[in-house]
Structures are given as structure tokens and as C-alpha cells.
TORLUMTOR-69919 format. One record per residue: z, y, x of N, C-alpha, C, O in turn; residue number from 1. Coordinates in steps of 0.001 Angstrom, whole numbers. Last residue first. Layout:
% residues N
Z_Y_X_Z_Y_X_Z_Y_X_Z_Y_X_NUM
...
% end
This chain:
% residues 286
89666_91755_123665_88974_92205_122460_87690_92935_122827_86965_93392_121943_286
89849_88920_125863_89934_90381_125651_89128_90785_124432_88051_90246_124179_285
91212_85908_124487_90097_86607_125121_90256_88107_124878_90735_88522_123823_284
94367_84496_125209_93504_85200_124272_92404_85930_125043_92643_86492_126111_283
95614_81377_125870_95078_82575_126523_94099_83252_125553_93117_82641_125130_282
98376_80019_124336_96933_80202_124207_96546_81488_124922_97077_82557_124624_281
100901_77725_124810_100415_79046_125167_98891_79066_125061_98210_78219_125638_280
103458_76181_123022_102072_76098_123443_101567_77509_123696_101785_78398_122873_279
106859_75675_124180_105841_76088_123226_104462_75957_123833_104317_75657_125019_278
109738_76953_125770_108981_75812_125242_107980_76334_124241_108229_77316_123542_277
110735_79354_126625_111001_78174_127446_110243_76946_127000_110112_75990_127764_276
110114_82715_126866_109730_81506_126142_109931_80308_127067_109366_80256_128159_275
111664_85771_126458_111428_84666_127392_111218_83383_126600_112044_83013_125765_274
110420_88886_125413_111052_87623_125021_110667_86541_126012_109497_86401_126369_273
110665_92316_124933_110377_91243_125878_111120_89993_125439_112310_90044_125130_272
109123_94899_122964_110168_93909_123205_109697_92894_124250_108502_92655_124420_271
107128_96640_122227_107971_97003_123360_109098_96036_123645_109951_96319_124486_270
105352_95880_120355_106486_96683_119882_107445_97058_121009_108457_97718_120773_269
103667_94169_121607_103171_95525_121368_104284_96453_120902_104177_97672_121036_268
105756_92286_123934_105014_92479_122693_104577_93932_122560_105042_94808_123289_267
105747_90365_126782_106009_91716_126279_105129_91955_125059_103905_91841_125135_266
107203_87363_127743_106105_87985_127004_106556_89342_126477_107591_89464_125822_265
107868_85199_130330_108316_86425_129670_107112_87123_129057_106137_87435_129740_264
108467_81803_130537_107431_82829_130500_107939_84022_129711_108384_83885_128572_263
110959_80357_132707_110442_80690_131376_109396_81801_131487_109435_82625_132401_262
112265_79735_135003_110930_79168_134816_110326_79465_133469_109295_78896_133111_261
114560_81091_135350_114694_79763_134752_113341_79101_134515_113267_78036_133903_260
113774_83561_136267_114487_82678_137182_114739_81288_136650_115095_80389_137412_259
110496_84004_134662_111856_84384_135046_112518_83317_135921_111903_82309_136268_258
107394_85247_135128_108080_83967_134994_109494_84205_135518_109675_84566_136680_257
105801_87950_133290_106610_87396_134381_106989_85954_134075_106920_85501_132933_256
104093_88749_131241_104378_89695_132322_105157_89098_133494_105173_89677_134580_255
101719_88313_128904_102585_87512_129772_102839_88317_131043_101922_88545_131832_254
101660_90364_126072_101199_90169_127445_102222_89338_128210_103421_89612_128175_253
101528_88763_122813_101791_89869_123727_101230_89581_125089_100422_88668_125259_252
102881_87060_120053_101676_87564_120716_102057_88745_121596_102815_89621_121180_251
104228_84183_118808_104586_85406_119526_103356_85844_120313_102845_85093_121144_250
104879_82303_115869_103964_82757_116904_104480_84042_117531_105090_84877_116863_249
106521_79459_114582_106577_80884_114874_105616_81206_116007_105542_80471_116992_248
107125_76835_113769_105924_77513_113249_105983_79026_113442_105549_79786_112576_247
109187_75713_115174_109516_76350_113903_108368_77164_113328_108577_78063_112512_246
108283_76545_118553_108887_75639_117567_109276_76398_116303_109645_77572_116355_245
105365_78701_118975_106733_78278_119237_107229_77272_118204_106666_77159_117115_244
102766_79631_120669_103011_78903_119424_104329_78169_119598_104401_77146_120279_243
101951_82647_121993_102865_81526_122173_103128_80905_120808_103646_81562_119905_242
99083_84066_123086_99800_83734_121859_100644_82507_122152_100120_81454_122516_241
98448_86722_125446_98630_85323_125065_99234_85242_123663_99805_86201_123142_240
96771_88573_127832_97242_88554_126459_97303_87104_126010_96343_86351_126169_239
97849_88290_131261_96929_88018_130164_97600_88279_128822_98822_88216_128693_238
99658_88459_133260_98727_89569_133124_97741_89401_131989_96889_90263_131770_237
99767_84945_133784_100370_86267_133968_99300_87363_133938_98212_87223_134497_236
98171_82691_133757_98684_83193_132479_99216_84614_132615_99129_85403_131674_235
97564_81745_136223_96497_82449_135511_96976_83054_134199_96260_83848_133590_234
99529_81788_139007_99581_81549_137561_98539_82398_136838_98623_83626_136840_233
99940_82152_141672_98859_81255_141286_98737_81036_139795_97945_80206_139348_232
102099_83878_141802_100855_84281_142465_99675_83419_142029_98537_83888_142013_231
104101_82404_140538_103580_83611_139886_102242_84025_140484_101349_84472_139764_230
104563_80447_142505_104050_80071_141192_103419_81280_140504_102324_81182_139951_229
105561_82027_144565_104295_81316_144760_103696_80896_143429_102483_80972_143233_228
107969_82996_143432_106942_83926_143906_105577_83239_144014_104561_83801_143605_227
109338_80590_142930_109054_81533_141839_107910_82477_142225_107000_82720_141433_226
109533_79410_145517_108787_78763_144446_108394_79749_143349_107252_79748_142890_225
111036_80202_147655_109761_80921_147427_108935_80319_146288_107770_80676_146112_224
113607_79367_147817_112584_78369_148154_111171_78948_148081_110207_78257_148410_223
114944_81624_146851_115111_81222_148249_114019_80261_148692_113554_80337_149829_222
114046_81468_144124_113755_82626_144974_113814_82237_146440_112870_82478_147192_221
114877_79134_142925_113447_79416_142940_113070_80607_143812_111911_80750_144199_220
117097_76784_144125_116945_78226_143905_115469_78598_144005_114860_78402_145057_219
117675_74187_144687_116870_74451_143494_116661_75924_143210_116109_76284_142170_218
118915_74213_147099_119739_73979_145917_119002_74256_144624_119615_74525_143591_217
117143_74308_149136_117627_75603_148648_118505_75450_147413_118812_76438_146747_216
116431_71690_149357_117264_72251_150425_117847_73599_150025_118909_73993_150506_215
114745_71549_147146_116032_70835_147110_116977_71374_148186_118179_71499_147955_214
112606_73077_148056_113316_73469_146835_114694_72818_146786_115683_73458_146428_213
111776_71579_150265_112206_72964_150425_113033_73454_149253_114030_74154_149427_212
111079_69132_149064_112123_69167_150096_112667_70591_150267_113876_70784_150399_211
109016_69980_147365_110243_69405_146801_111381_69466_147819_112511_69810_147474_210
107044_70845_149193_107627_71787_148224_108955_71272_147663_109906_72038_147506_209
106558_68435_150630_106965_69661_151314_107652_70629_150360_108712_71172_150674_208
105763_66664_148579_106935_66358_149406_107457_67632_150077_108663_67878_150089_207
103442_67929_147697_104578_67794_146794_105855_67491_147575_106918_68020_147250_206
101811_67607_149957_102174_68950_149514_103395_68905_148600_104286_69747_148714_205
101565_64844_149909_102182_65496_151069_102634_66911_150716_103707_67352_151127_204
100244_64561_147451_101593_64012_147606_102292_64577_148844_103508_64769_148820_203
97780_65873_147991_98652_66333_146909_100084_65831_147108_101034_66597_146948_202
96737_64340_150103_96992_65772_150269_97966_66294_149226_98871_67066_149543_201
96498_61795_148924_97349_61984_150110_97711_63459_150275_98863_63789_150556_200
94666_62421_146889_96027_61989_146548_96966_62147_147732_98106_62583_147567_199
92335_63087_148343_92968_64068_147454_94418_63691_147169_95302_64548_147204_198
91782_60670_149669_92041_61889_150426_92783_62914_149577_93742_63535_150036_197
91351_58990_147444_92380_58670_148433_92777_59920_149215_93962_60195_149401_196
89189_60208_146130_90506_60224_145502_91627_59858_146465_92743_60358_146325_195
86845_62392_147065_87448_61142_147538_88896_61103_147062_89731_61874_147535_194
85452_64617_146582_86032_63963_145402_86574_62576_145782_86738_61705_144927_193
85052_67699_148237_85373_66273_148341_85920_65783_147004_86744_66447_146376_192
84371_70166_147400_83700_69689_148607_83998_68214_148850_83272_67550_149590_191
83730_70733_143930_84654_70350_145001_83878_69842_146211_82856_69171_146068_190
82517_71959_141657_81858_71939_142973_82833_71689_144117_82770_72354_145150_189
83581_71558_139221_83964_72806_139879_83450_72867_141322_83883_73708_142110_188
82814_69028_138636_82119_70102_137920_82449_71466_138513_81694_72422_138335_187
84696_67708_140263_83267_67594_140543_82488_68729_139876_81601_69321_140492_186
87104_68313_139015_86859_68828_140352_85371_68781_140686_84843_69698_141316_185
86516_69274_135578_86859_68307_136615_86583_68939_137962_85916_69970_138052_184
87378_70257_132180_86666_70363_133440_87084_69261_134389_87909_68413_134047_183
87032_71177_128686_87641_70428_129783_86787_70586_131040_85628_70995_130971_182
85763_72305_126580_86446_73218_127501_87225_72489_128594_87986_73107_129339_181
84739_70192_124994_83831_71037_125784_84522_71912_126817_83920_72233_127842_180
86611_67171_125536_86370_68380_124744_85524_69311_125603_85584_69228_126830_179
86189_65068_127288_86771_64786_125967_86607_65956_124999_86479_65757_123791_178
83191_64590_129114_84325_65461_128811_84865_65172_127416_84093_65045_126466_177
80945_63237_129800_82153_62437_129593_83348_63286_129176_84419_62743_128909_176
78886_64885_130421_78730_64087_129204_79939_63211_128909_79970_62519_127891_175
79789_65958_132866_79724_66813_131674_79644_65995_130392_80255_66355_129387_174
82077_63634_134481_80790_64317_134312_80760_65071_132983_81590_64848_132101_173
84833_63375_136599_84365_63378_135217_83092_64211_135095_83041_65354_135551_172
86069_63081_139009_84608_62939_138971_84044_62952_137556_82891_62575_137346_171
88767_64097_138250_88141_64280_139555_86618_64225_139448_85942_65206_139757_170
91364_65270_136335_89976_64830_136279_89295_65125_137613_89254_66275_138051_169
94640_64224_136481_93673_65159_137042_92273_64557_136968_92032_63463_137479_168
97989_64123_135614_96659_63624_135279_95642_64654_135724_95761_65832_135385_167
101199_63291_136639_100056_64172_136844_98794_63439_136406_98564_62289_136779_166
104684_63211_135865_103358_62616_135799_102278_63669_135955_102413_64793_135472_165
107850_62689_136998_106825_63720_136844_105466_63042_136914_105139_62382_137900_164
111003_61822_135978_109676_61285_136255_108674_62400_135991_108646_62983_134907_163
114182_62335_137260_113073_62946_136530_111794_62233_136958_111535_62062_138149_162
117683_61355_137164_116296_61284_137597_115323_62024_136696_115607_62300_135530_161
120277_60968_136321_120068_61619_137613_118617_61683_138056_118340_62029_139205_160
120444_59725_133865_121282_60894_134113_120864_61671_135348_121067_62883_135425_159
117091_58784_132848_118515_58554_133029_119248_59851_133320_118738_60939_133055_158
114736_60780_133393_114851_59335_133579_116312_59044_133893_116722_59055_135054_157
112953_63316_131650_114197_62816_132237_114164_61296_132326_113631_60619_131447_156
109651_64251_132545_110560_63650_131571_111813_63143_132284_111733_62607_133389_155
106797_66308_132802_108073_65883_133400_108997_65383_132294_109113_66008_131240_154
103419_66408_133249_104445_66121_132245_105694_65597_132948_105649_64561_133612_153
100467_68267_133706_101694_67737_134299_102710_67523_133188_102846_68356_132293_152
96856_68105_133917_98127_68504_133320_99281_67765_133967_99096_66776_134677_151
93453_69287_134408_94592_68393_134562_95843_68943_133915_95884_70076_133436_150
91465_71037_133927_91099_69820_134643_92262_68845_134774_92076_67707_135203_149
90281_73413_131738_91439_72575_132058_90958_71286_132713_90159_70542_132145_148
88367_76204_132947_88449_74920_132248_89712_74168_132665_90156_74276_133808_147
86779_79262_132759_88046_78604_133088_88150_77322_132269_88036_77349_131043_146
83462_79901_133813_84405_79598_132740_85626_78862_133263_85522_77961_134096_145
81250_80207_135258_82155_81366_135236_83286_81149_134250_83990_82091_133887_144
81173_77074_136515_80323_78214_136235_81201_79451_136325_81822_79706_137357_143
84431_76407_136182_83142_75711_136086_82125_76746_135627_82193_77239_134501_142
87457_76545_137767_86362_77363_137268_85065_76563_137329_84655_76102_138394_141
90433_74891_136555_89404_75119_137565_88309_75967_136927_88240_76094_135704_140
93942_74489_135992_92658_75065_135599_91723_75169_136794_92149_75491_137904_139
96462_72571_134733_95732_72855_135961_94324_73287_135576_93598_72545_134915_138
99445_73255_132874_98030_72920_132938_97438_73347_134272_97850_74344_134864_137
102133_73951_132352_101836_72691_133051_100363_72324_133126_100048_71171_133419_136
102932_76166_130861_103813_75720_131941_103231_74603_132795_103767_74319_133866_135
100690_78423_132498_102071_78085_132175_102104_77235_130910_101380_77537_129961_134
98138_77292_134478_98417_77870_133162_99821_77433_132770_100118_76239_132712_133
97069_77907_137672_98113_77280_136873_98265_78029_135560_98489_79239_135537_132
93996_77110_139392_94948_78059_138815_95913_77314_137907_95609_76221_137428_131
92621_76062_142284_93196_75552_141044_94239_76549_140560_95237_76800_141236_130
89805_76212_144137_90923_77042_143694_91390_76529_142339_90640_76558_141363_129
88890_73622_146302_88808_74165_144942_90035_75024_144667_91165_74613_144932_128
88814_71966_148494_88182_73274_148586_88007_73943_147235_87086_74737_147042_127
90083_69581_148603_88882_69643_147764_88159_70977_147866_87032_71116_147391_126
92235_69921_150363_91425_68706_150440_90117_68788_149662_89142_68130_150025_125
93397_72498_149932_93143_71978_151277_92102_70863_151277_91189_70864_152103_124
93505_72700_147179_92848_73757_147936_92482_73252_149331_91400_73538_149844_123
95067_70502_146556_93642_70486_146207_92872_71563_146945_91711_71363_147302_122
97596_71316_147484_96953_70129_148037_95462_70085_147758_94678_69680_148616_121
98061_73554_145827_98015_73701_147282_97278_72529_147920_96434_72724_148794_120
98072_72355_143293_97100_73408_143601_96944_73585_145111_95831_73745_145612_119
100268_70617_143608_98927_70080_143337_97864_71113_143702_96869_70781_144347_118
102359_72481_144037_102030_71480_145052_100634_70911_144857_99893_70738_145824_117
102351_73915_141629_102117_74613_142896_101669_73626_143966_100725_73889_144710_116
102989_71771_139883_101745_72519_139740_101378_73257_141013_100223_73230_141436_115
105530_71091_140797_104444_70124_140940_103091_70811_140803_102150_70478_141523_114
106914_73393_140020_106815_73057_141439_105659_72087_141676_104900_72238_142634_113
106714_73027_137280_106072_74189_137883_105896_73975_139388_104864_74329_139958_112
108213_70686_136901_106785_70685_136572_106040_71877_137169_104868_71759_137527_111
110770_71690_138023_110012_70600_138636_108543_70542_138194_107679_70361_139052_110
112303_73571_136744_111309_74057_137697_110408_72943_138219_109368_73233_138810_109
114220_72243_135358_113053_72713_134602_111967_73290_135493_110834_73480_135050_108
116348_71937_136987_115344_70876_137018_114088_71260_136231_113025_70670_136420_107
118385_73715_136766_117227_74144_137561_116118_73088_137593_115057_73328_138169_106
120355_72444_135403_119697_73566_134709_118495_74105_135498_117685_74861_134962_105
121356_70569_137237_120373_70138_136235_119682_71294_135510_118549_71146_135051_104
121508_71739_140616_122068_71781_139266_121009_71413_138223_119878_71891_138308_103
120975_69525_143233_120360_70619_142483_120947_70625_141070_120887_69602_140386_102
122154_67302_144238_122510_68578_144837_121892_69778_144166_122233_70919_144481_101
119378_65193_143705_120817_65323_143950_121093_66650_144653_120353_67060_145547_100
116875_64681_142077_117231_65895_142819_118736_66109_142962_119299_67063_142425_99
114929_62250_142218_116362_62304_141894_116942_63490_142665_117442_63324_143778_98
111771_61359_140924_112568_62263_141745_114017_62228_141264_114289_62182_140065_97
108945_59425_140875_110347_59466_140460_111126_60322_141447_111143_60051_142647_96
105655_60154_139692_106613_60034_140801_108019_60123_140225_108257_60801_139225_95
102470_58979_138578_103811_59488_138307_104690_59258_139523_104503_58306_140280_94
98940_59566_137989_100074_59014_138727_101372_59679_138300_101381_60778_137745_93
95692_59573_138157_96682_59434_137086_97907_58778_137722_97910_57572_137966_92
92813_61107_138998_94093_60695_139557_95118_60718_138439_95378_61764_137846_91
89627_59785_137830_90609_60826_138130_91803_60267_138863_91810_59114_139294_90
88049_57691_137295_87405_59009_137244_88364_60131_137628_87961_61289_137739_89
88940_55093_137048_88690_55602_138397_87995_56967_138412_87417_57357_139426_88
87767_54742_133690_88441_54168_134858_87979_54831_136156_86792_55097_136344_87
87674_57835_131741_87082_56583_132231_87817_56061_133467_88419_56838_134207_86
90665_58929_130012_89512_59203_130864_88941_57870_131331_89652_56865_131319_85
93102_60555_127949_92337_59379_128328_91134_59813_129155_90644_60933_129012_84
95938_61581_126557_95136_61877_127744_94417_60591_128123_95052_59637_128572_83
97274_63009_123564_96767_61872_124319_95929_62351_125499_95291_63402_125435_82
100305_64868_123070_98849_64791_123063_98404_63622_123936_99061_63283_124920_81
103037_65378_122834_102526_64036_122528_101006_63985_122391_100480_63141_121666_80
103605_67830_123912_103498_67747_122455_102848_66435_122013_102199_66370_120969_79
101795_67272_126983_102856_67897_126203_102556_67748_124720_101406_67564_124320_78
100211_64034_127204_100428_65400_127641_101614_65960_126883_102349_65225_126224_77
100074_60658_128180_100569_61679_127269_100601_63029_127955_100969_63150_129124_76
97983_57751_128116_98585_58868_128834_98972_59969_127865_98299_60194_126860_75
97093_55256_127407_97960_55987_126473_98700_57089_127204_99879_57338_126955_74
95541_54215_129403_95039_54122_128028_95884_54890_127021_95437_55146_125903_73
94306_54848_132515_95477_55047_131675_95008_55105_130229_94178_55941_129871_72
93270_53340_135505_92916_53710_134131_94195_53792_133310_95059_52918_133396_71
94551_53178_137864_93113_53442_137909_92598_53852_136528_91630_54602_136401_70
97695_54674_138343_96860_53803_137524_95389_54191_137705_95035_55370_137700_69
100548_54686_140418_99207_55209_140163_98442_54199_139317_98535_52995_139554_68
103719_55665_141246_102956_54684_140475_101644_55323_140053_101631_56373_139410_67
106113_55995_143708_104858_56536_143195_104119_55418_142482_103916_54344_143047_66
109461_56802_144434_108504_55792_143971_107290_56487_143365_107425_57446_142606_65
111344_58679_145041_110128_58682_145834_109174_57560_145491_108173_57373_146182_64
114228_56730_144449_113603_58049_144505_112384_57977_145424_112402_57297_146451_63
113319_53370_143345_114106_54329_144112_113469_55705_144020_112329_55848_143578_62
113375_51095_140758_112623_52184_141375_113576_53138_142075_114521_53647_141472_61
114821_49275_139339_113756_48755_140197_112944_49853_140873_111925_49565_141500_60
116694_49820_137406_117129_49811_138793_116084_49331_139768_116408_49009_140911_59
115789_50164_134904_116208_48797_135251_116639_48678_136715_116912_47582_137204_58
115035_52808_134896_116138_52405_134027_116666_51021_134389_117849_50735_134203_57
112829_52734_136592_114026_53465_137000_115234_53002_136198_116322_52824_136746_56
111040_51306_135001_111467_50745_136290_112754_51421_136764_113658_50760_137275_55
110755_53151_132936_111329_51836_132652_111812_51169_133935_112870_50541_133953_54
109516_55230_134303_110826_55464_133695_111522_54137_133387_112735_54015_133557_53
107123_53967_134918_108024_54314_136007_109428_54610_135484_110418_54284_136139_52
106006_53637_132339_106251_52479_133192_107262_52804_134285_108162_52007_134552_51
105805_56294_131419_106627_55319_130691_106987_54136_131576_108130_53678_131574_50
104020_57337_133370_105350_57918_133161_106281_56916_132486_107412_56714_132930_49
101738_55796_133052_102504_55642_134294_103895_56251_134153_104851_55748_134743_48
100874_54151_130150_101338_55430_130680_102144_55181_131951_103125_54438_131929_47
99303_51708_130003_99360_52702_128937_99704_54064_129492_98943_55019_129339_46
97036_50711_132649_98327_50722_131959_98274_51742_130838_97336_52532_130733_45
95309_49107_135238_95262_49661_133885_96669_49641_133306_97399_48662_133460_44
95711_48481_137947_94359_48699_137432_94364_49446_136105_93523_50314_135872_43
98096_50215_139966_97781_49215_138943_96401_49535_138373_95981_50691_138324_42
99631_50738_143011_98432_51031_142224_98214_49887_141245_98154_48725_141645_41
102485_52184_144492_101885_51052_143786_100693_51524_142967_100738_52569_142317_40
104482_53009_147068_103240_53446_146424_102594_52210_145811_102200_51292_146530_39
107759_54140_147953_106838_53060_147588_105626_53677_146903_105721_54717_146251_38
108916_56452_148933_109530_55169_149279_108639_53986_148943_108745_52935_149575_37
108520_59648_150110_107846_58572_149367_108321_57207_149847_108153_56851_151013_36
109980_61322_151852_110315_61247_150430_109758_59988_149781_110443_59335_148994_35
111021_59979_155075_110161_60745_154175_110574_60559_152726_111427_59726_152418_34
112481_58275_156650_112970_59635_156491_112123_60506_155572_112476_61657_155318_33
109641_56434_157476_111097_56539_157627_111512_58005_157528_110973_58865_158224_32
107047_56603_154996_107520_56659_156380_109034_56825_156384_109624_57298_155412_31
104218_56424_153158_105578_55864_153220_106017_55826_154680_105437_55111_155496_30
101584_57452_153583_102599_58225_152865_104034_57725_153036_104967_58527_153057_29
99787_55804_154932_99721_57250_155152_100954_57983_154634_101333_59019_155179_28
100360_53243_154045_100457_53531_155476_100523_55041_155733_101225_55496_156636_27
99786_53579_151310_101151_53280_151757_101320_53632_153237_102313_54249_153624_26
97027_54011_151426_97899_55063_150892_99338_54839_151343_100032_55785_151714_25
96164_51540_152382_95966_52727_153217_96851_53878_152741_97369_54638_153558_24
96844_49927_150188_97443_49666_151499_97326_50891_152405_98273_51240_153111_23
95244_50975_148096_96711_51040_148019_97353_50855_149389_98311_51554_149719_22
92612_52720_147698_93045_51776_148715_94570_51860_148825_95111_52699_149545_21
90984_52920_144509_91910_53445_145501_92312_52340_146476_92346_51164_146112_20
87506_52017_144010_88944_51905_143740_89765_52549_144849_89300_52703_145978_19
84787_54400_143593_85418_53241_144234_86900_53198_143927_87497_54228_143616_18
82632_55719_141921_84061_55686_141641_84697_54443_142257_85103_53533_141535_17
79996_55443_142265_80540_56768_142552_82058_56789_142424_82698_57777_142784_16
79502_52926_141331_79613_53079_142778_80108_54458_143183_80585_54644_144302_15
80767_51236_138869_80373_52615_139095_80589_52924_140573_81717_53154_141012_14
81603_48583_138996_80384_48904_138247_79903_50326_138455_78724_50602_138235_13
83753_47362_140095_82768_47894_141036_81547_48461_140321_80554_48789_140970_12
85228_46291_138094_85863_47376_138840_84899_47996_139840_85192_49059_140388_11
82718_45995_135491_83631_45444_136480_84239_46602_137247_83831_47752_137082_10
81587_45709_132112_81945_46525_133272_82864_45771_134216_83702_44987_133771_9
79423_42880_131264_80425_43906_130996_80761_44672_132253_80284_44338_133337_8
77811_40845_131994_77145_42017_131430_78114_43167_131184_77693_44295_130925_7
79463_38852_132823_78680_39543_133854_77981_40776_133315_77597_41660_134082_6
82597_38207_132095_81397_38600_131361_80540_39446_132305_80848_40611_132556_5
84003_35619_134060_83845_37030_133765_82564_37249_132980_81570_36552_133185_4
85224_32553_132602_84329_33298_133474_84275_34762_133078_84474_35110_131914_3
88520_31363_132534_87467_31981_131745_86552_32781_132659_87038_33613_133425_2
89515_28271_133812_89435_29716_134047_88276_30286_133249_87170_29747_133286_1
% end
């Protein structure tokens, strides 16, 4: 057996960042008749989304499977951006959903639903107001500045499934930020940075929102998802630039999120255009 390098980092090397308690998470979340069917914690992986999608493809993952990594080395955001953070500094997890009974054209609401659920769960457990930047960023306020603390990525998993991944900076310190405009719950003065507590709150919130949305057949109005998302969306009412496929930009005011989850932008010329994909930049007031 090769001895451990005692001078190198160990899973206990940062006392501010204890490991997640997988057994306690299972006891709290996996219950008869509930959404969550399994909760697994791995020390290190490339991408929880990729791993869970592979498990789903091989028939080894049921709906409600949760896969959490203490460290993610090849996490992906939208547009294939990389997401990396120090071990145990955040919550990096994916869930497998199979929204039977919901028309596939409404599945585009799942990342927005997850954003609402995460914001709701963090408000309860961390005492932090988390705003949503369309379509999938989680924003916190550090000082007086809006900072990105997390993101959501939804990907199809076969014909009947969707894997939704969440990355959230919890205890990331100022000197560890990947870019100056990044943030974390700790930097936003969260009342709790206990990752077990935060994850339980977020997943319970996600179960509640998902169950309600699915019971409504994915209808964003009946489930109150559209209204709640709009209320928490920091993009609405702002001047934005949408960087669209085909190197096209659209500048205007973000005025609504429509029934398909698209962002509606009103241009200075009086036109309205619904954007379903693209990068959104919040423009500072002139």
C-alpha cells in the first residue's frame, strides 16, 4: 500500500470545510413516496451531470437519483464554460428527473424551476436573498455588488429524462474567486454555510416545486412557476444585451418571461423579441 503524502492535502485539511455526511443526507431525503430515490456522494469527479447521465443511460439510475461531488474537476456551465472550485467549498450536484405526463416542449422550464427552488431553499437555510439571472445564473449581493455565486445546467438524458446540475459557491473566499465578479454565500454574509443543511433545504424545495409543476402538467401559470420566477428574476426591468447564435446581438429592456420560459426583450425601435438561447449581459445604467 502506498503511504499517504503527509505534507499534501487531505480530506480533513481545511477544518472550515468538513465533508458532507452522505448517510445523514439519505436519512433526511430518501423516503417512501418521495421524489429522491438515492443520494450518493463521491469525493472527486469530472462532472456530476456527465456521470449521472451515463448511469441513466445504463439503467442504473432511477428518477430522483442525486449525485453530489465534493470536488468537480470538469464541471460545465452553459456554452461549455468550465466550472471549478476548491474541494468542499460548494455544492456541486446533479439530479435525474423523468417528468412523465409533462409535454417535452415544457421541459425547458426545468432549469428555471430549479433556480426558483434553489433561491427558495437558500433563503430559508442561509438567510441569503438569491436573485435569478435568466436563464440559469444564481446571483448574490456582496457589499453593494451583484455577483454570480452559482449556475444551473439541464441536459437531456435519453428520451424520457433530464439531468439538472447545480454548482453553488458556499465558502469560497475572496482570494479563491475564479474571476473578480464571482461570489459565494459566505461573502454574501450567509447565516449558515453548513453544506448538509443547505443541500437538504434546496433538495426539499426542489421536490416541492417539481411535484407542483408536474401535477399541473408542466403548466407554468397553474403551477405559479412563471409568476414566481419573474418575481425573483434580476434580469427583468434591466437593459440587457443578448448575445445570440450566429454572432447576432440584441439590445433592449428585458420585459417578461413568456409561457415557454423565453426572455422577452423590447428594443428601442419598439419591437419585442423572445430569446430562447443565448448569453445575457446586464448592462449598467448610462
